[in-house]
C-alpha positions in Angstrom: 24.9 40.1 -15.0 21.6 39.4 -13.3 22.7 37.0 -10.6 19.3 35.9 -9.4 17.9 35.3 -13.1 21.1 33.2 -13.9 20.6 31.2 -10.6 16.9 30.6 -11.7 18.0 29.5 -15.2 20.5 27.1 -13.7 17.9 25.5 -11.3 15.6 25.0 -14.3 18.3 23.5 -16.4 19.4 21.1 -13.5 15.9 20.2 -12.6 14.8 19.4 -16.2 18.0 18.1 -17.5 17.4 20.2 -20.6 18.3 23.6 -22.0 15.3 23.5 -24.3 13.0 22.6 -21.4 14.2 25.4 -19.3 14.0 27.9 -22.2 10.2 26.8 -22.6 9.4 27.0 -19.0 11.0 30.5 -18.5 9.9 31.8 -21.9 13.4 32.5 -22.9 15.3 31.6 -26.1 17.8 28.5 -25.9 20.6 31.1 -26.7 19.6 33.3 -23.7 19.6 30.2 -21.4 23.1 29.3 -22.5 24.4 32.9 -22.0 22.9 33.0 -18.4 24.7 29.7 -17.5 27.9 30.7 -19.2 27.9 34.0 -17.1 27.2 32.2 -14.0 29.9 29.6 -14.4 32.3 32.5 -15.3 31.3 34.3 -12.2 31.9 31.4 -10.0 35.0 30.3 -11.9 33.9 26.6 -12.2 31.8 24.3 -14.5 28.3 23.6 -13.0 26.9 21.4 -15.8 28.4 19.0 -18.3 26.6 19.1 -21.6 27.0 16.8 -24.5 24.8 16.2 -27.6 23.0 13.5 -25.6 22.7 14.5 -22.0 22.9 17.4 -19.5 24.4 16.3 -16.0 25.4 18.3 -12.9 29.2 18.3 -12.0 30.0 17.6 -8.4 30.3 21.3 -7.7 27.0 21.9 -9.6 25.1 19.6 -7.3 26.2 21.2 -4.2 25.6 24.6 -5.6 22.1 23.7 -6.9 20.9 22.9 -3.3 22.1 26.3 -2.2 20.4 28.0 -5.2 17.0 26.4 -4.5 17.1 27.5 -0.8 18.1 31.1 -1.7 15.4 31.4 -4.4 12.7 29.9 -2.2 13.6 32.3 0.6 13.5 35.3 -1.9 10.1 34.2 -3.4 8.7 33.8 0.1 9.9 37.3 1.3 8.2 38.8 -1.8 5.0 36.9 -1.1 4.9 38.0 2.5 5.5 41.6 1.6 2.9 41.7 -1.1 0.1 40.2 1.0 -0.6 41.0 4.7 -3.9 39.5 5.1 -2.8 37.0 7.8 -3.7 34.1 5.7 -1.3 31.1 6.1 1.0 31.0 3.0 4.3 30.6 1.9 6.7 27.6 1.7 7.1 24.9 4.3 10.0 22.4 3.7 9.3 18.9 5.1 11.4 15.8 5.2 10.4 12.2 6.0 11.5 8.6 5.5 10.4 7.4 2.1 8.1 4.6 3.1 6.2 6.9 5.4 6.2 9.9 3.1 4.9 8.0 0.1 2.2 6.3 2.0 1.0 8.6 4.7 2.0 12.1 3.9 2.0 12.7 0.2 -1.6 11.3 -0.4 -3.1 13.8 2.1 -1.4 16.9 1.0 -3.9 17.8 -1.8 -6.5 18.0 0.8 -4.5 20.4 2.8 -3.7 22.5 -0.3 -7.4 22.8 -1.0 -7.9 24.4 2.4 -4.9 26.6 2.1 -4.3 27.4 -1.5 -1.5 29.9 -0.9 0.5 27.4 1.1 3.5 25.6 -0.7 5.1 22.4 0.5 8.4 21.0 -0.4 8.4 17.3 0.6 11.8 15.6 0.7 11.4 11.9 0.7 14.6 10.9 2.0 16.1 9.9 5.5 17.4 13.1 7.0 18.0 14.2 10.6 17.0 17.7 11.6 19.5 19.7 13.4 19.2 23.1 15.2 21.3 24.7 12.4 19.7 22.9 9.5 18.5 25.3 6.8 17.3 22.5 4.4 14.1 21.6 6.1 11.7 23.2 8.5 10.0 20.0 9.8 11.2 16.4 9.9 9.0 13.4 10.4 10.9 10.9 12.3 10.0 7.3 13.4 12.5 7.3 16.2 12.2 10.9 17.7 14.9 13.2 18.7 14.3 13.7 22.5 16.8 15.5 24.6 17.8 18.5 22.3 16.6 21.8 23.9 16.6 23.6 20.6 14.1 21.2 18.9 10.4 20.6 19.4 9.5 16.9 19.4 5.8 15.7 19.4 4.3 12.4 18.7 2.1 12.4 15.5 0.8 8.8 15.8 1.3 5.6 17.5 3.0 3.0 15.4 4.1 -0.6 16.1 6.2 -3.2 14.2 4.9 -6.8 13.7 6.6 -10.0 12.7 5.0 -11.1 9.4 5.2 -13.6 6.7 3.1 -14.5 3.6 0.5 -17.4 3.9 2.5 -19.3 1.1 5.7 -19.1 3.1 4.1 -20.3 6.2 2.3 -23.2 4.4 5.6 -24.4 3.1 7.9 -23.8 6.2 5.4 -23.9 9.1 4.6 -21.3 11.7 7.2 -20.5 14.4 5.8 -21.2 17.8 8.5 -19.5 19.9 11.4 -17.0 19.5 13.9 -19.8 19.2 12.1 -21.3 16.3 13.0 -18.2 14.2 16.6 -19.4 13.9 15.5 -22.2 11.7 13.5 -20.0 9.2 14.4 -17.7 6.3 14.7 -14.3 8.0 14.6 -11.1 5.8 16.5 -8.2 7.3 18.0 -4.8 6.5 21.6 -4.5 5.6 24.2 -6.1 7.8 24.7 -4.3 11.2 21.5 -2.3 10.9 20.1 -1.5 14.5 16.6 -2.6 13.3 17.9 -6.1 12.9 17.7 -6.4 16.7 14.1 -7.6 17.3 12.6 -7.4 20.8 10.3 -9.8 22.4 9.0 -10.5 25.9 9.2 -14.1 26.6 8.8 -14.3 30.4 7.2 -11.1 31.3 10.2 -9.5 32.9 11.0 -7.1 29.8 12.0 -7.3 26.2 14.6 -9.9 25.1 16.8 -9.1 22.0 16.9 -11.3 19.1 19.6 -10.6 16.5 18.0 -11.4 13.3 20.3 -12.8 10.5 19.3 -14.5 7.3 20.1 -15.1 3.6 18.4 -11.9 2.3 19.6 -8.5 3.4 18.1 -5.3 2.0 18.7 -1.5 2.1 15.1 -0.4 2.6 11.9 -1.6 4.3 10.1 -1.4 0.9 12.4 -3.9 -0.5 11.9 -6.2 2.5 8.2 -5.9 2.0 8.3 -7.0 -1.8 10.3 -9.9 -0.7 8.0 -11.3 2.1 4.9 -10.7 0.0 6.4 -13.0 -2.5 7.1 -15.8 0.0 10.6 -14.9 0.6 10.6 -15.3 4.5 9.7 -13.7 7.7 10.5 -10.0 8.6 9.8 -7.4 11.2 8.2 -4.3 9.7 6.1 -1.3 10.8 2.5 -1.5 10.6 2.4 1.7 8.4 4.0 -0.5 5.8 2.4 -3.8 6.4 -1.1 -2.8 7.8 -3.1 -3.0 4.6 -1.5 -6.1 3.6 -2.2 -7.8 7.0 -5.9 -6.7 6.7 -6.1 -8.1 3.2 -4.7 -11.5 4.4 -1.6 -11.1 2.3 0.6 -11.2 5.3 0.1 -13.1 8.5 1.5 -11.8 11.9 3.6 -14.2 13.9 4.3 -14.3 17.6 2.0 -11.2 18.1 1.8 -11.7 21.9 5.6 -11.7 22.3 6.6 -8.8 20.0 7.7 -5.7 21.7 8.4 -3.2 19.1 6.8 0.3 19.5 8.1 3.3 17.5 5.7 6.3 17.5 5.9 8.6 14.6 7.3 12.0 15.7 7.3 15.4 14.3 10.4 17.4 15.0 11.3 21.1 14.2 13.5 23.9 15.5 12.0 26.1 18.1 13.6 29.2 16.4 11.8 29.0 13.1 9.8 31.8 11.4 7.6 29.3 9.7 6.3 28.2 12.9 2.6 28.8 12.0 2.8 26.6 9.0 4.6 23.9 10.9 2.0 23.8 13.6 -0.7 23.8 10.8 0.8 20.7 9.1 1.3 18.9 12.4 -2.2 19.5 13.5 -3.6 18.4 10.1 -1.6 15.1 10.1 -2.6 14.4 13.8 -6.2 14.8 12.8 -5.7 12.7 9.6 -4.1 9.8 11.6 -6.4 9.8 14.7 -6.0 8.3 17.9 -5.6 4.8 16.5 -4.0 5.3 13.0 -6.0 4.1 10.1 -3.1 1.8 9.0 -3.7 -0.1 12.4 -7.4 -0.4 11.7 -8.9 -3.4 9.8 -11.7 -1.4 8.3 -10.0 0.7 5.5 -13.0 2.6 4.5 -12.2 5.9 6.1 -11.4 8.8 3.8 -7.7 8.9 5.0 -7.4 5.2 4.3 -8.8 5.6 0.8 -6.6 8.4 0.0 -3.5 6.4 1.2 -4.6 3.4 -0.8 -4.6 5.3 -4.2 
């Protein structure tokens, strides 16, 4: 049994949810694909994939094994690449994780430009909330909105400044009025994250002595900032959201900032990685690239959206 080939076959079946698709991609016959999977399952003593006439689905064990397979295969591919080419050119795989809202808007749109400059670099972008730990082998670099200071095994640098602003649509404010004070918020429709989420504590400075906490609660609670954005754009109420989500809507007049002089919500965007990482040159390359794209004042906080970075992000 060729264990590595069988693992590759399994990852393609799982990724495409299709035996035929895996066969076409790998230039193998469907019967060969089935034999590799059967041999792998027999070797492991467990079923990895449930297949019926209508669908192909991973078992619980299969889902866990898939993550391991992908990691092993990527490491093997990278080792072969590094042995075959000793030119010193930055190349190989870099695994990056970031919160979905930030990754979709401000990382993914810029990666094609980086790939043009470094054609032998490969980036796996995981758009999911994920905390990088010193023993984590899933990702090399994590983009975090809160940072992870205090861990001596991790590097932690600020990529870009970022603030939150309290916003609502013009239609909502026309119908319900504009709050003139923090106390006024209690009589408005507030849209928050799920019950008990720490970001439902909004911070204001009302007397200059420091931030005051306001525990936001309202009739609409959602499990993502993206969902909150859609609700407030449609006149659903008032919400506190980061400017990397709301910036272009504020500049376009689709959202109106409220109590701007009082809001105290500053959460810089951080890059976090393990100090002991053999992909450090790739990590530093991406961090430097993103810092240059965002600039001292990030484009999402600038009213003029004509910069190249802003235009890429707006696609």
